[in-house]
N, C-alpha and C positions, 0 to 999 in steps of 0.2 A: 571544345563545342561539347564534351561531354559534363563539364562543370558547371557550364553554363545551364543546359536542359533541367539538369537536376538540383540547379537554386530557382529555373523559374518552374518548374511542375511540382514543387514541394510548399509553394506559398500560397495556393489560392483560399484558403480560410484567413491568412492575414493579408493579403491583398483585398479583401473583403472588407475589412473591418478598416482598412489604408482609406479605400475608396468611399467608404459611408461617413470616412471624417475631414476630408476635403471642403474646406468653407465653400460656402457658397457664391464668394465675390473671386476666388480663385478659380472656379469652374467656368465662370460667366468671362473671365478675363486673360486669362492664360492661356498660354498656346496648348494644342492637345500633344503635343511632342514632349511637352512638361508634365501632362496630367499623368500621360501613360507609364505604368511600370517600364523601365530602361531595360533591366533584364528579358521582361517576358516581351516587349518591344522586339528586342536582338532575336529570342527567340521565335519571332511572329516572320520575321524576314527568312529565316531557315526555312521555318515551315509552309511559307508560301514560294518559294524557290524548290523544295522539296516534291508538292504537291503538281506544282507547273510541269516541273519535269516526267512524272510519275502520270500526268493526263496525255500530255505527248505520246507519250509510248503506249498507251492503252488507245488512245486513237488510231496511231498508225499503224498500230497491229491488229486494231480489228477493221479498218478499213483495206490493210494492205492484204489480211488472209482471205476477205471477198473475195476481192477481186482476182489474188492469184488461183483462188478456187475457180474460178469460172475460166480463167485466163488460160488454166493448165487441163482443161479437160475433165479434172474430177467432179466439178460438178454434175457434167452429162452421164458420168460414167456412176454416179450417186443414184441420180434419178431412174439410171436404166436397171440397178439395182433394186433399187424399189418398185421399181412397175416389174419386175420378176416376181418377186416374193409378196407383194400386195398383189390384190383383183381391182378395190376401188381405184379409181384415177383421184375421186375427192382426197381418199387416206393417202394415196400416194403424195400430192400436195402437201397434204399436212405433216405427213414423215421429214417432208423436205424441209418444208419451214422451219420444224423443230429441230432438225439436224443444222441450219445457218445458224440459228439463236443460239445452241448449244457451242458452235467450232467459235461462233462471235464470242461469248460468254468463256469458253477454257482459253483462250489467245490469252486474255487479258488476267486471268487468275495472279500468275505470280504479281504484277504490277500493283493489283488491287490489293495481295496479299501483304505485301512490303509497305502499302500505303497505310493497312490498317496497324500493321506493326510500328509505323514510323508515329501513328496517334496515340499508339501504347504507350510508347516510349514518353511523349510530349504529353503525357498525364490528359489528353481530351477523351478518352472513352476507357472505362472500365469493363469491356464483354473480352471474356474468356475468348481465346482462338477457336476454341471448340465451336464457341456460341457463333462468332464472326463465319465460322464455316459451314454452320446450319442456316445461316441466314443467306449465305451465297449461294447454296444449293437451291434453297426455297428458292431465290430470286430468280436464279436458273431455271428453276421448273417452270417457273409461271410466266418469263418471257418464253420458253420452247410452247405453251400453248398458245399464249397470244400470235407468235410468229406463226405457226401452224395453223390454226385456225384464218389467221387474216390471208394467207396464201391460198388456202384452199378455197374461203369465200370469196375472193376477189374473183380469181381464174374462175370458179364457177359462173359469176355475175357475167365476165369478161364471156364465156364459150356462148350464153345465152341470149346477152343484149347488147347492144352497141352503147345504152347509155348506162352501161356499167359503173363509168367514173362519177354518175350522180349520185347513184344510189351507196356507193363506198365514202365520198365525200359525205352525204347524210347521216351515213353510218358512223362514221368518226365523230361528226359533230356532236353525234347524240350520247355517243359512247363519254365521250370527255362532260358532257353535260352530268349524265347519270353519274359519272363517278366522281366528282364533284359534289354531287346531291348526297350521295350514298357515304362519304368519306364518315358522317359521326356515328352512322349505324355498326359500321368494322370495328370503328375505335371503341364502341360503347364499355364493354365489359371492363377496360383499361382507364377510365373515368369514373372520376367522381368526384361532389360539391367539396371546393377550398375549404378551409378552416380560415376564415378572416379575422380581422380582430373588430372590436366593433365601430371604431372610427373609419377603418377604412371599407366597410359594410356601408356606413353612412354615406360616405362620399358616394360609392360607386351607384348607391339608390339616388342622391340628387342626380349625377349624373344620367341615370336612366328616365328620370324625370326632364330633363334638358333636353337628351339627344331623341326620346321615345324608342330607346333599344333594348327590348326586351330578352334578347338571346341570353339564353343559360351560360354561365361560367364555371367549367369545370377545369380539374385537378387531373394531371396526368403523371404517374408516378414511374419516373426514369431512372432516380439515383442509380439502382444497382448497374447501368449502363456505362451512363455518364456524371461529371459535377457539372454538365454548363447547362445553363438556364436556358428556357426560350418560350415564346408566348406567340400563339397565331390562333387565325379563325378556320374553323372546321366547316364543311357545309356550304349550302346553296339557299338561298333564300328563307322558306320557313325550316331549314334543319339547319342552321348556321348555330355555332356555339362559340365560345369564345375560351380557348384549351390553354391553360400555363402549367408549367411542370414544378413539382414539387421543389427540384433545384432553383427554379427560379424562385420561388417565394421565400424558400430558404435564405436567400442571398441579398436581395433589394430590398431597399428600404421602402417605407409606406408611400411616400410621396413617388417614388420610383414605379409602384403598384398603379397610384392613380395613373398615373402617363399610359402605362400599360394599356390600362383597360379603356381610356380613353381613345386610345389610337384604334385598339379593337374594336369600337365602338362605329368609330370616322367609315373604318374599312366598312362594314356592315350598312351602314346609314347610304354608304356609296356607290353600293353594288358592285363593288372592286371586285368579290369571288367570281360574280359573271361574268364581268370583263375580261378578268384573266383568262377564266376557260375558255371564252368566245374565243381570244387570240393565241390561246393554244393551240385549240383544235383549228383555227385557221392557219396558223405556222405549218403545223404537221399536215394539210392540204396541199399547202402551196408549195411546201417542200417536196412531198411523193409527188404533186404532178410536174415541179422541178427537175426532179428525178428523172420520171416515167419519160418525160419528152428528150432529155438529155440520151440515157441509154439506148433510144430507139433512134437516135442518130449513128451509136456506134454499131458496125457491121455484126450480123448473127454469124458465129461459125458453122462448120458441117452438121456439126452434132448438135446446136442449138434448141431448141423451145422455148416459149414462155415460162418454164419451171426451172430450167436449168441455167436462164439469164437473171432466177431473181438472186443470185450469189452478186452480179453484177449491178442488179440493182438496189443493193443492199450495199453496196460498196460506192456507189455515188449519193447514195442518200445520205450514207459519212460525211463527203464531202461537201453535201447541201448545207449539212448542220454546221459546217463550219463556215459558211457564210449567214446562216440566219442566227445562231445561238446569240452572237453581239448585240444585235436587235433586239433579241426577245427580252437579253438579260438588262439592256438599256429602257424598254419598257418596264417593267420590274419594278427599276431602281426610281424611275421618276413616279410610277405608283407609291412607293415608299416615302418619298419624297413629298409628294402632296398629304397624305396619310401624317407624317409629321408637321407639317404646320397646321392642320388641323385641329388634330391634336392638341397643339399648343395653345390654339385658339380658346381649348376647352379648360384647359390647365392652369395656364398665367405663370408658367413654373417652369423655363427654360433650363434653372442650374439641376433639376433633377433629372429631366430628358437627358441634359450632357452624361450628367451622373452614371447613367444606364449605358451610353456607349463608350466611355472609361472604364466601365465593368465589362463590358462585351468584350472590347479591346484586351484587356489583362486576363480574365476568363479561356476566352476561344481563342487567344493568340490571333486576332485579325489585324493586319498591319492597317496603320492608321489610313497610310499614303498607298496602297497596293498599285503594281506595275500596272501600266494597260493591257498586256494581256490577260491577266490576273480577272480585272474589268471586263474583259471581254468575254472570257468563258468560265469564271469561276466565281463570279460576284453579281447574282441575282438581288443583292442589297448594297445598298451606299453606303461606301466604307467610311469607318468614324470622323477622319480630318475632316471633310465635306460637310457631314453633319452637324459636327460640333461647331464648325465656322458658321452654318447658316441659322445655328440657335443662339450663337454670341453676334448676329448680326455680323461679323468679321469678312476678311475677304481671304478664299479658301487657301488655306496653309500649304496645301499639296500642289495647288497650281503653281508655284514658285521651287519646287521639288522635282519637276519633271521636265 
């Protein structure tokens, strides 16, 4: 395994050249299993197995610790200590929610650190451990602030009106849309116009004229953190922009970049970002409502109140996530498939779309045919195998392997 990994991660530059040199005829006719580098395909399988194992451990620990915290009475004990030290009930609830978020994050620290280490070994991240750790600490602080505010605000509303859930639902949806709209403003310092060749710039101008999409294209520099390339649409409505990373620009051919930009334009013209934000908000709302309904069916302990039961509610929300995540990921994959078809209608270049998928599988160690569990929980984007088959107009090779 060590030799396999060493060979797999030592070849990204060579692989880029190899992928760029694959003849268009081979891309359109050969099986994706023949096109993807065999060493990296084997490494991708090992990576998938490790990520699935660590994901299961993280979810089990987070759900389990919250359930134990409530069932053992530690939740009620923490509530009482906070009330003894803090005079305001609002800030008691805020501190309690923040403490639950800290507990949930802390219990997952070791498996998440192991995942970082594994990605580092596989060459999928360039971050030093101290940089990763600072990111984890920052993410934990943000989670504590969000959880604390939600706990305090929702319970404050519940004290004052029987329609608290309507205000909560409206707030969740508004925050989802606002976060999507404000995304580019947060990332502005890290973005700049990319340096495009004259030919590519002319092709993009032609696509703009055909689609009517004028959203700016920005470059994000991430080479210091990872060698992987990516492209996405940031923002909502008038704030939308097409973001491509420096690593993507450095590795892909001009024909692949045309497809990337065409796909982003389709995403914008279809208002897919708005659809996705609304669906995310709806999943949050329905998941929270279902979790509240289930928790109300579980009997109160003698030392319980709405504050101490937040730990139970958090555990149930985790269980609801296990049910909801496959549906959301399936919806997200369908959006990508629709964008693929529409982008291909613009470029009329299936070979370059296939080349991009081969490059993605090789660089990011993405399995050509992921397992069902990976598709359900870890894959919001279609796997390379089915995508390549669709571009080729062929039968899905993954269907016969499962």
